[in-house]
C-alpha positions in Angstrom: 12.7 -13.9 15.1 10.4 -16.7 16.2 7.6 -13.8 16.7 8.6 -12.3 13.6 8.2 -16.1 11.8 4.5 -16.4 13.6 3.4 -13.0 12.6 4.2 -13.4 8.9 2.9 -16.8 8.5 -0.3 -16.2 7.1 1.4 -14.1 4.2 3.1 -16.9 2.9 6.7 -15.8 4.0 8.8 -19.0 5.1 11.1 -18.8 8.3 14.5 -18.5 6.1 13.0 -15.9 4.1 12.4 -13.9 7.3 15.8 -14.5 8.5 17.5 -13.7 5.2 15.4 -10.2 5.7 16.4 -9.4 8.9 20.1 -10.3 8.1 20.2 -8.0 5.4 18.3 -5.2 7.5 21.1 -5.4 10.1 23.8 -5.2 7.3 21.5 -1.9 5.9 21.6 -0.4 9.2 18.0 -0.7 9.8 18.0 -2.8 12.5 20.4 -3.5 15.4 20.7 -6.7 17.7 19.4 -6.8 21.9 19.1 -9.0 24.0 15.6 -10.1 25.0 14.8 -11.9 28.4 13.9 -14.8 25.5 17.1 -15.0 23.5 18.7 -12.4 20.7 16.5 -10.1 19.0 16.5 -6.7 17.2 15.5 -3.2 17.7 14.5 -0.4 15.2 17.6 1.8 14.6 17.2 5.8 14.4 17.8 5.9 11.0 14.4 3.3 10.6 12.6 5.0 13.2 12.8 8.2 11.1 12.0 6.2 8.0 9.0 4.5 9.2 7.4 7.5 11.0 7.6 9.4 7.7 6.2 6.5 5.6 3.4 5.9 7.8 2.3 9.7 7.9 2.5 9.3 4.2 0.4 6.3 3.9 -2.0 7.3 6.1 -2.1 10.9 5.4 -1.6 12.6 8.3 1.1 14.3 8.0 0.0 17.6 6.7 -3.2 19.9 7.5 -2.3 21.9 4.4 0.2 23.0 1.7 2.1 25.8 2.7 2.3 27.2 -0.8 6.3 26.7 -1.2 8.4 23.9 -2.6 11.4 22.3 -1.1 14.1 22.6 -4.3 17.1 20.8 -4.1 19.9 21.4 -6.4 22.5 19.0 -6.3 26.6 18.7 -7.6 26.5 16.8 -10.2 27.5 12.8 -9.8 30.8 11.2 -11.2 29.0 7.7 -11.3 26.1 6.3 -13.0 25.4 4.1 -10.1 25.2 6.8 -7.3 23.1 8.6 -9.7 20.8 5.8 -10.1 20.5 5.6 -6.4 20.0 9.0 -5.7 17.1 9.3 -8.1 15.8 6.0 -6.3 16.2 7.4 -2.7 14.8 11.0 -3.6 11.5 9.4 -5.5 10.9 7.5 -2.6 11.1 10.6 -0.3 8.4 12.5 -2.5 11.0 14.4 -4.8 10.4 14.7 -8.8 13.1 15.6 -11.2 12.7 19.0 -13.1 16.3 18.5 -14.3 18.9 16.2 -14.0 20.6 18.1 -11.1 16.9 20.2 -9.6 14.6 18.4 -7.6 11.3 19.4 -6.0 9.1 18.2 -3.3 5.7 19.8 -2.1 7.0 19.1 1.4 10.5 18.7 3.2 11.8 15.3 3.6 13.5 15.0 6.7 16.0 12.7 5.0 16.9 13.9 1.7 20.1 16.0 3.1 21.3 12.6 5.0 20.7 10.6 1.9 23.2 12.9 -0.5 25.3 13.1 2.1 26.1 9.3 2.4 26.2 9.5 -1.5 28.9 12.1 -1.3 27.0 14.9 -3.1 26.8 18.0 -1.7 23.4 20.3 -2.2 21.8 23.7 -2.2 18.9 23.7 -0.6 15.6 26.2 -1.2 12.2 26.9 -0.3 10.6 28.2 -3.8 7.5 29.3 -5.0 6.3 30.4 -8.3 3.3 32.0 -10.2 1.5 28.6 -11.3 2.1 25.4 -8.9 -0.4 23.4 -10.5 1.2 23.4 -14.0 4.9 22.7 -12.2 3.4 19.7 -10.5 1.8 18.5 -14.0 5.4 19.0 -15.5 7.0 17.2 -12.4 4.8 14.1 -11.8 2.6 12.3 -14.8 -0.8 13.1 -12.9 -2.6 11.4 -15.8 -0.8 8.2 -15.4 -0.9 8.8 -11.3 -4.5 9.1 -11.5 -4.8 5.8 -13.2 -2.9 3.8 -11.1 -4.9 5.0 -8.2 -8.0 4.2 -10.2 -6.7 0.8 -10.7 -5.6 0.2 -7.1 -9.2 1.1 -6.0 -10.7 -1.6 -8.4 -7.9 -4.2 -7.2 -8.4 -3.3 -3.5 -12.0 -4.2 -3.9 -11.2 -7.4 -4.8 -8.7 -8.2 -2.2 -11.5 -7.3 0.4 -14.3 -9.1 -1.3 -12.0 -12.6 -2.1 -11.5 -12.9 1.1 -15.2 -13.0 1.5 -14.8 -10.4 4.5 -18.6 -8.7 5.1 -18.6 -4.7 4.3 -19.9 -3.9 8.1 -18.0 -3.5 11.2 -18.2 -7.6 12.5 -16.3 -9.9 14.0 -13.9 -11.3 11.5 -10.9 -14.3 12.2 -8.0 -12.4 13.6 -5.6 -14.0 11.4 -7.3 -13.2 8.1 -8.1 -9.7 8.9 -4.2 -9.3 10.0 -3.2 -10.7 6.4 -5.9 -8.7 4.3 -5.0 -5.6 5.8 -1.3 -6.2 5.2 -1.8 -6.7 1.4 -3.6 -3.3 1.4 -1.1 -1.7 3.2 1.4 -3.2 1.1 -0.3 -2.1 -2.3 -0.9 1.3 -1.1 2.2 2.4 0.1 3.8 1.6 -3.2 2.5 5.0 -3.9 5.2 6.4 -1.7 7.3 6.0 -5.1 5.2 7.8 -7.4 3.3 10.6 -5.5 4.3 12.7 -2.4 0.7 13.0 -1.2 0.5 16.1 -4.0 -2.0 18.7 -1.8 -5.5 19.3 -3.5 -4.5 22.8 -4.3 -2.0 20.7 -7.2 -4.7 18.3 -8.1 -7.2 18.2 -10.8 -10.8 18.2 -9.8 -12.2 14.8 -9.2 -9.1 13.0 -8.5 -9.2 9.1 -8.6 -6.7 9.3 -5.6 -9.4 10.8 -3.4 -11.7 8.0 -3.6 -9.1 5.4 -3.4 -7.3 7.0 -0.4 -11.2 7.0 1.5 -11.4 3.5 0.7 -8.0 2.5 2.0 -8.7 4.7 5.3 -12.0 3.1 6.0 -11.0 -0.4 5.2 -7.4 -0.2 7.0 -9.6 1.5 10.3 -12.1 -1.5 10.0 -9.8 -4.3 10.2 -7.2 -2.8 12.7 -8.9 -3.9 15.9 -8.6 -7.6 14.4 -5.1 -7.2 13.3 -4.0 -5.6 16.0 -4.9 -8.7 18.1 -3.5 -11.3 15.7 -0.3 -9.2 16.1 -0.4 -8.9 19.9 -1.2 -12.9 20.0 2.5 -13.2 18.2 4.2 -11.1 20.1 2.7 -12.2 23.4 5.4 -14.6 24.5 8.4 -12.4 24.0 9.5 -10.8 27.3 10.9 -7.1 27.4 14.7 -5.9 26.4 16.9 -6.5 29.4 20.2 -5.2 27.7 21.5 -3.6 24.7 
């Protein structure tokens, strides 16, 4: 906990907010308590590791070498309650699915979490690999590409402002580690919001001159440029913590 408090201090996150967030993540099954050499600590659960690995691959665009040309199609049993339907809509949307109807969802990629999400909500489903004659038309119907493109263009403009506002030089020069961490964190935090609206649609399904391409290049370049200094700051925050000695 102390290491997390040190780590998040440059972002303006207070110690009580860190403790509240950690407690919530334990209740939700993302973290579990462990015993460290320096006292109580926390470890990622298997569920959290899967989520973070998948999210990182989508954030940094390392998940796919190319699109296989087929959709992952989910056909859901009707849910009795509105609350369950809303949780499913939010959960599947985050995992990269878009609704064709209230009960039919598609994604260009198969999420390893989708089946578990539906099972946890008690919703039965059928799953298929599907192809169609014009997948670009299907993608345009499932995702609002005009609005998504505008969102990427706005992010790109705002991201340039985030970097320039911190008076960070454009070249690969020495940057104060704490500042680099804070700027990189903010860039990643804003970029990751696209996980809720874009499954990482492949080029085959997108218009030419897609605004997301320029935004993605800017994000990748800045995230990589800031990484060494940001990593040093993270290492310094964790330096005083000892290895896990028991579970």
